[in-house]
C-alpha positions, 0 to 999 in steps of 0.5 A: 867754221869753214875757211874761205881761201879762194874764190872768183873776184867780183867787180865792186862797181858792177857786181860782176865777174870780170877777167884779168888782162890775160883773159883769165877769170879774176880771183881772190884769196884768203883775206881778201875773199873774206872781205868779198864774202862780207860784202856779198852777204850784206848785199843780199836781202833775207829771202833772196836767195831761193837755195836758202830763204833764211840767208841775207840781211833783213833790210826791209823787215828790220831796218829800212821798213820801219822807222829807222833805229840806228841801234837796231841796225848797227846790230843787225849789220855787225851780226851778219858781218860776224857771222861770215867765215873767216872773220875774227873781229870788226875793226873799224864801223861806220854807217849812216842813214840818208833820210832823203833816199831812206837807205843806209850807207855803209861808210866804211868797215874794216875786219880782222880775218883768220889770216891774221890780215885786215880787209876793207869791206 
């Protein structure tokens, strides 16, 4: 397993890099970097990244493109989380399905990390 120790910070509202007040790129490290990596993995659709078309969550094929199966959705999302470098366990997990928008809403997810710290995803 590769350890996630450091990375550039991603603004959760815009999904973009941002600058600190001193003008330097914002960074994350250790448990916070693991949590950010989980968020990035859950935001990627299978086949979206041209360098590895197998990476990502099969949102359309298995979760949102068919009749909603809560057990299947939960197992697919949890598997993606647990396959993230640095994640040791899922300590809290709450998702729901919005019929009006046909979307899976991630209410809250917390994971334990290899840094002996929990982080909210």
